[in-house]
N, C-alpha and C positions, 0 to 999 in steps of 0.2 A: 089460342096460344097457351092458355092456362092448362088445358088438358095435356098438351105435349110436355109442358114443364113439369107437371105433376108426375107424368109417366117417367121422366128422367130422374126426378127425385126418388121415386120408388125403385127404379132400376138400380140406382146407386145407394139406396137405403140411407138417404140423408134428409128426408122430409122434416125431421125434428130439428134440423140445423139451419133452416132457412132464416135469413136475417134481412138486412137492408138490400134493396134492389135499386140500382141506378138505371133510369130509363129516360128516353127523350120525352117530350111533352105531348105526344099524341094521345088523344082521348082513348084510343083502344088500349093503351097501357093502364089507364084507370080501370077499365073493364076487366082486363086480364088480372090485375091485382085483386079486384073484388071476387072474381071467380076462384083465384088461387086461395084466398082467405076462406071461402066457403068450402072448397075441396079439402083443405087442411083440417078444418073443423069437422067435416062430415067423415072423412076417411081415417083421420089420425087423432081426432079429438084435441087438436091444437088450436089455440087462439092466436090469430095472426091479424093484426090491425093494418089494413092496406093503406090507410092514410099516414100512419106513423112510419111504416117501413118502406115507403116509396120515396126515393130521392130523385129530384128532377135535375137533369144535367145542366149545370150553370154554363158550361162551355157551349152547349147547344143553344141555350137561350141567348147568350151573347152573340153567337154566330148568326142566328136568325135576325136579331135586332140590327147587327152591323150590315148584313146583306140588304135588309129592308131599307136602311138609311142610305146606303150607297147606291143601290140599284132600283129602288122602287119610288115612283112618283106619287103613289097613293098615300096621302097622309093618314087616312083612317087605318090602313094596314099597319103603318108604322106605329100609330098610337096603340093599336091592339097588341102588337108584339112587345112594345116597351112597357105596357101595363104589368107585365110579369117581372120586370126588372126594376129594382130600386137602385139608385146611385149609391146608397149606403151599402147595399149588398155587394155591389161590384167593387167598391173601394175596400170593404172588409175582406172580400175574397182575394183580391190582388195583393193586399197587404199581407195576408196570411201566406200566400204563395212565396212572396219575397222573403219573409221570415224563415219559412221552411227551406228554401234554397240556400240561404246563408248559413243555416244550421247544418245542412248536409255537407 
């Protein structure tokens, strides 16, 4: 995935403008970000911290947790999915959404 993404960045000449990336929580996205970081360093002498610039999709996390809660009878799976979500994070996220909608 990283090589295809790097090719696109080079085709559009925007490699120096890469910022935050929102992805789902699949492990292959961690790998892609690490390879992207290495390629940007090697090919463009750019420092790109894959841990800092990768954003995990909260909507995806909440969706997985809700589906597991509603449709899964395996408690271990539910515990594993919910380990990524803190109630404070969910409340903070939904509160900020409400504030943003009211300001809009």
